N, C-alpha and C positions, 0 to 999 in steps of 0.2 A: 623379317621386317614388314612384309605385307600382312602377316598375322597381327603385328603390333598396331599397324595403321587401321586394320579392320576392327580391332578392339577399341581403339580410340575412337573411331567413328561411332561404334555402338554406345560407348561411354557418353560421347556428346549428345547422342540421341536421347539417352536416359536423363542426362542433365537437364536438357531442354524440356523434356517432358515433365520433370519434377520441379522446374522453375515456378510454374503456376502454383503448385502446392506450396512451395516456400513462401511465395508472396502472400497467399491466403493465410498461412500460419503466422506470417509476420504480422498481418493486419489483426488477426484475432488476439495475438499476444499484446500487441500495442493496446487494443481496447481493454483487455483484462488488466494490464498494468496501469493504465490511466484510471480505471475505475478504483483500484486498490489504492492508488496514490491519492485520489479524490476523497475517499472515505477517511484515509489517515489524516489528510490535511483538514477535513471538516471536523474531525475529533479534536485536533490541536487548536483549531480556532475556537471551538466550544470551550475547551479547557481554558484558554487565554481569556476569553470573555468572562467566563465565571471566575477565573482568578482575579481579574480586575475588580469585579463585584465584590468578591470576598474581601479584598484589601480595603475597599470603601466601607463595607459593612462592619469590619472589625474596628475601624475608627469610630463609626457611629455607635457601635456596641459598647465601646469603652466609655464614650461620653454618656450614653444612656445608662450605663451601669451606675454612674454616680448620681442619676436623679433619684428623686424620693420614692418612686413606686417600684416595688420589686417585679410587678408584672411587665413593665416596659423592658426591663433588663432581660428577663427570660425570653420575651418575644424578639429582641434584637439579636440575642445570641442564637435563638432558633433560626433566624434568617441567616445568619452567618454559617450555622451548621448546614442549613439546606444548599447554600451555594457551594460550600466546600464538597458536599457530596455530589453536586452537579459537575463540578470541575473534576473531581475523581472519576465520574462516569464518562466524562469526555476523554480522559486519559486512557481509561479502560477501553473505550470504543477504538481509539487509535491503535492501541497495542494489540487489540483483537484482530484488527484488519491489516496488521503488519505483514508484509510479504516476505516469508523467510527464504524462499528459493531465489536463485538469481534470475535477473530479467532474461527473457528469451531462452529459458532452459530446454523448452521443448524443441524449438527451432534448432538450437545447438545440437541436441541429441539426434535430431533427424539428419542434420549435415554430417555429423560424425559417423552415423550408420551408413550413409551413402558413401562417404570417403573410404570407410572400411570395405564396402562392397567393391568399390573401384579398385582397391588395392588387391582383392582377391581376384578380380578379373584379370588384372595385369600380371 
C-alpha cells in the first residue's frame, strides 16, 4: 500500500511538471490551427468573390456577344475566363491549406504517451 502511495506521489509530481509543457503545446497547436483555418477561409472568400464576379461577367459577356464587334465579345469572354481562373486559384489555395490531421493531435499523442508511462509505473 505504501508503495502504491509512493508511486502515486511520483506520478503526481511528473504530471505537475508536465502541465506547463501541455499548456505550451496547447498554445502552439491553437496558433497553428488558427493560421490554417484563416488561410482556408481566405481562399474560400477569394473564391466566392471571384465566383460572383464570374456570374456578373457571364451575363455581360452574353450581352456583348450579340453586339456588332467581334473584338468586344472576345474581350468579354476573356474577362470571364480570367475570373474563373482566379476563382479556381482560390479554391486550390483553400484545398492546399486544408488540415488533414485532427486538431491537437500532438497534444493527444503526448498525453497518451504519459498515460502509458503511468500505467507502466503502476
